[in-house]
C-alpha positions as CSV (number, residue, x, y, z in Angstrom):
1,M,-10.1,15.0,7.3
2,T,-11.4,11.5,7.0
3,D,-11.6,11.0,10.6
4,G,-14.2,12.9,11.7
5,L,-11.7,15.9,13.8
6,R,-11.4,18.8,12.3
7,R,-8.7,20.2,10.1
8,S,-7.3,22.6,13.0
9,D,-7.5,19.1,15.9
10,F,-5.9,16.9,12.8
11,E,-2.7,19.1,12.7
12,T,-2.1,20.3,16.4
13,R,-2.2,16.3,17.4
14,L,-0.2,16.1,14.4
15,E,3.0,18.9,15.4
16,H,2.6,17.2,18.0
17,V,4.6,13.9,17.3
18,L,6.5,14.9,14.3
19,V,8.1,17.6,17.3
20,A,8.5,15.1,19.7
21,S,10.0,11.9,17.4
22,I,11.7,13.7,14.9
23,A,15.2,14.9,15.9
24,G,15.7,18.8,15.2
25,C,11.3,19.2,14.0
26,R,10.7,22.4,15.4
27,A,6.9,22.9,13.4
28,L,4.7,21.7,11.2
29,K,4.7,23.5,7.9
30,S,1.8,22.0,5.5
31,F,0.4,18.5,4.8
32,E,-1.5,17.6,2.0
33,R,-3.1,14.2,1.5
34,L,-2.1,12.4,-2.6
35,S,-4.1,10.1,-4.2
36,A,-2.0,7.3,-3.8
37,G,-1.2,4.9,-1.5
38,A,-4.4,1.9,-2.4
39,S,-4.2,0.4,1.4
40,Q,-2.7,3.3,3.2
41,E,-3.8,6.5,3.2
42,T,-0.7,8.4,2.4
43,Y,0.7,12.4,3.3
44,S,3.2,14.7,1.8
45,V,4.9,16.4,4.7
46,V,6.7,20.0,4.9
47,I,8.4,20.3,8.7
48,E,10.8,23.0,9.5
49,A,13.9,21.6,11.1
50,D,17.0,22.3,11.4
51,G,19.1,22.8,8.8
52,G,15.4,24.0,7.2
53,E,12.2,23.0,5.5
54,R,12.1,18.9,5.1
55,R,10.1,17.2,3.3
56,I,8.4,13.9,4.7
57,A,5.6,11.3,4.0
58,L,3.3,10.0,6.4
59,R,0.7,6.6,6.1
60,R,-2.2,6.0,7.6
61,S,-4.3,3.4,7.9
62,P,-7.9,3.9,6.8
63,E,-10.7,5.0,9.4
64,G,-11.6,3.1,11.5
65,H,-9.1,0.6,10.6
66,G,-5.8,-1.3,11.6
67,S,-3.5,-2.7,10.0
68,L,-5.5,-4.9,7.1
69,E,-5.8,-8.8,7.4
70,G,-2.6,-11.2,5.8
71,A,-1.0,-7.6,5.9
72,L,2.3,-6.9,8.1
73,P,1.4,-4.4,11.4
74,S,2.7,-1.1,10.7
75,E,5.4,-1.9,13.5
76,V,6.6,-4.7,12.4
77,E,6.9,-3.6,8.3
78,A,8.7,-0.1,9.9
79,R,11.5,-2.2,12.5
80,L,12.1,-4.8,9.6
81,L,12.4,-1.7,7.0
82,Q,15.1,-0.5,9.1
83,V,17.2,-3.6,9.4
84,A,17.3,-4.3,5.7
85,R,18.4,-0.2,6.0
86,E,21.1,-1.1,8.7
87,V,22.5,-3.8,6.8
88,G,23.2,-1.1,3.2
89,V,19.3,-2.1,1.3
90,P,18.8,1.1,-0.6
91,E,15.6,2.4,2.1
92,P,14.1,5.9,3.0
93,E,14.8,6.6,6.6
94,G,12.4,5.7,8.8
95,Y,10.4,7.7,11.7
96,P,8.5,6.2,14.8
97,V,5.4,4.6,14.6
98,L,2.2,6.4,15.6
99,G,-0.2,4.6,18.1
100,P,-3.5,5.1,19.0
101,E,-2.6,7.0,21.8
102,D,-1.6,9.5,18.7
103,G,-5.2,10.2,18.4
104,L,-4.4,10.6,14.7
105,G,-5.8,6.7,13.1
């Protein structure tokens, strides 16, 4: 991982956050960093959930960076997407925004 954590630390922390924040999530099955994403790291994540495996995406600010200059904070962007979905705009389901206390960047 580019954030200085051993992979096992990152995986353990990620699994803890996913299980705590996604209804029905029982475990992290796998994750893989994708090459796409100019301003955010992007990961393909597979979780074991009630009803079988689910594939989700994780976006993460580059190491040592919060929101990029001029960009909306992640919390605001997530809320705007949630509101758009609530009023019928086709939008993927969003999950909680991670914070510094999660130790994942």
